[in-house]
N, C-alpha and C positions, 0 to 999 in steps of 0.2 A: 503493499499498498504507500504510494507515494503521498509525499505531502504537499500541500497547494504553492505554486510559485506566481512570481509577480507577472508572468505572462499568459497565466492560463485564462482570464478572463478575455483578454485581445484575442488568443485563440480563438475562443469560443464564439466569438462574433463572426468569423469566417465559418463556410461549410467545409467539408473534407473536399468537395471538388475543388475550392477556392485554393482550399491549402496546396492541395497536388500542382493546381496550376502555378502556384507561386513557386513553386519547387523546381516546376520545369524553366521559370522564366529567370531563375538563378543560376541553373545550370547551363542554360543557354546563354547567359552573360559570360559563364566561364570558358564556354567554346569560341564567342566572339572573340575576346581577348586574347585568347591562348592562337588563335587563327592570324589576329591582328599582328602579334607576334613574329610572324613567320612572311608577312609582305615585305617589311622594309629589308634592305641589303647594307646599307651604310655601316653597320657592324659587325658582317659576314667574317672579316678578317680578323677580328677578335673573338670569334667564336671557334672553340676547340672542334678538333674533327669528329665528325658524327652529330657535332650538338644540333644542328638542325634536323636530322634524324628522330635526336632524341625529342626535339620539341614536338615532331611532327605526330610521333608514337604517343605523346601527351595528349595532344589535340584528339586521336583516335578514341583513346581511354574517357575522355572528359566527354566526346561525342556520343559513346555508348551509357555512359552515365544519363546523357539528356534523353536519349533514346529509352533508357528504362523508365525514368521519371514519366515521360510523355506516355509511354504503356498505362502506367499507373493512373495518371491522369484520365485518360480515355476510360480505365475501368471505370473510375470515379462518376464520370459523366453518363454511363450507360453503354456504352459500347461494349458488344460480344467478342470472344474471342475470334470470332469469323471474320467481322468488319477488321479488328486489328489485323489478324494474320493477311488478310488481301492486301496489306499496304506492305508487309514485311516480308511477302514472297513466300512465306512459308504455311504451313497448315495450323489449322486452328489448335488441333493437340498438342504440336509442336511450340506454339505460342504461349499455351497457358504453361506447359512444361517448364519452359526458359524462364519465365515471367512470375512464376508463381512465389518463389523463395523470395524475390523483393517486394510483391505484393503483402505477402504474410509478414513481411519484417514491419511493412508500412501500417497494415493493421494493429500489429501488437503495439506499435509505437504509442498507438493512441490510448491505450490501455495503460501501458507504463510510459509516458513521454520523456522520464530519463531515470537514471540509474546514478546511487553515490560510489563513490570510488574507494578504496580501500581504506581511505583514511576518515571515511563516511561524513565528510563535510562538502565536498565538490561534487553539484552535480553535473553530471554527463548526458547529454541530451541523445535521446534515442530518436527520436523525429530529426530530420533534417532540419538544417538551421533556420530555414524560410518558413518553414511550417511550425516549428518550436518557438519563434517571435516574428510572429509576422507584421505585425506594426513596423518594425524595425527594417524587416526586408523590404517590405513597401516602400518606404521612404529613400533607402538605398537604391533599390531598382528604379524608381521614379527619376530620379536624379540622374542616374547612368542613362536611361533611354533618353531623358530630356538633353542631354549633354552632345549624346549621339543623335541627335534629331529624328528618333522615331518618331513617327507622327508630325504635324504642322502644331509648332509650339504648345505641343501636348505635355504639361507637368506631371501629368499622370497616367501616362501609356499603359503603366504596368497596372494600378490598384483600381482604376475606374472598371476595368470590365470583369473582375473577380466576383464568382457568385458568393454572397454571404449567406450566414446560416438563417434557416426559414424558408429560402427562395428555392429549394429544390426538395421539396417534401413528398413530391409525385417524380414520376417518369417523364420524360418530354414525351406526348403523346404519339411521336413519331419516330421515338429511338428502336424499334425494330423491322423498319423499312429500310435497312441499308443506309452506309455511311454518308454519300451525297445528300439523300434526301433529310436524314436525321438532323444531320448538323449543319445546314446551310443558312440558318437562321428563317427558314418560311415559316409564315403562319400555318396552325394546322389546317384550315381550309384550303390554303394552296398546297400544303405536302398532302394531304388527302386526293386530290385533284391529280396531282403527278403521279402516287400512287397506284390510282386506280386507271390512272392509262395505260401507267407500265403493265398492270397485270393486264389490260385489255389486249395490248399490242404483242404481248409475250408468245400468244401461240400463233401470231403471224410468223414469226420467223422458222417456226418449225413447221409453217403450210409452205416455206419456200419463197415467202415475200422478202426482197432485201431492203439493205437498209436504204438505200436511196428513196423507194417505195415509201419506206415508213416516213422518210423526211417530208415527202410530198404530202403524204395524208395530214402530219403535222402541221404543215405550213396550211393547207387548205380548211384544216379544222380550227384555224385562228391561234394556235397555240405560238405563244412567243419563242423568242431563240433561248432566252436563258432556260426555261421549263424543258423547252425540247433538247437541251443540253442534258438535262437531268435524267431525263426520260433515256435518250440514247444510250447515257453511261452505263444505266441499271439493266437496259436490254443488252449489252455488251458484256456485262456480268461485273461490273464495279472493282474489276481488278485494279493493279497500280499504271496501267498505262491508259486506261479505258476513259478516263476524263479527256485526253490529249486527243484519242482517236474520235471521241463525241464532238469535240469542238470544231475539228476538220469535216466530218461528215455533216454538221450542220451548216455551219458558215460557207462549206462550197457548193451547198445543195443548190440546184437550179433554180429551184422554188424560193428561195431566200437570196434571189440576186439583188431585187431592189432593196432590201432592207441591209445589205450587205454596201451598196453603194451610198445608202445614206449614214452608216456606221463610218464607212470611209470619210464621207464629208464633213461630219461632224468632228473627226479627229484632224484631219487637215485643217480646219476652220480653227481649232483650239491651238494647233501647233502655230499657224499664222498667227494668232492673237499674244501667245507667248512670244514668237519673236519680235512682233512690234512694242510688246512692253519691254524687251529688254533693249531694243533700240532707243527707246524712249528715254530707257533707265541711265544709259551711257552716259558718262560725264562728256562735255564739249571739250576737245583739243586746242588748247592755246597757243601750241607751236612749242618751239624752245625758249627757253626763257635766258 
């Protein structure tokens, strides 16, 4: 039985999903900082032989830690092992076997957030630091993200999207409909429509109707580009490459020609406006003085 700590009340304000996301943010920052250390070349001559290989190896280890944190976060937000495994390129059984020890340690740490050292005086956190003291982690990560210009003048790029306690009492109504539909932020009504259309069109593939024909049908039914991409991705099997394939199928469909031209015009107009803004912002040249 552990005694209360000064961090318990702060931690209680966050959902487990929010804490898991905060840990992922913390580990992602570690990866970013390690990767940045390999970009510059100025100090290569002062680095011992094989030193850069050592740095790269550390980067891989940190990325692996970030991946484990991402898996724990996905489990906390309701992703199934099938959904997670689809992006890892392994089976659901392999994914569960590989990450269950880390998930069990995560769960156990909530029952015993810290243990005492051999002296009985010093607390040793069992939760990752960001989850053990989340307010401190939010302050540090928000500041780091702001200095790295993550977002546009966003001083709470990390903390603002965390799910707090009491906000996830029930699973999202689309949590069992595949990774693309469940986690795009669609409204329940829109997700229901996308799911229903996917189920309705799936038998047509077995009947020999190809993807270009399905794109013609989606366009004729007035289904927008984004929803068509979601539906196509699910029809392709929602594997790691399915999203890119779905975008290509939808955007290159002859039925989307007018929409594609409109999209290109919007992009060109935006680029032109940005170029004009940059030109107007340039200081006038006064020549040599």
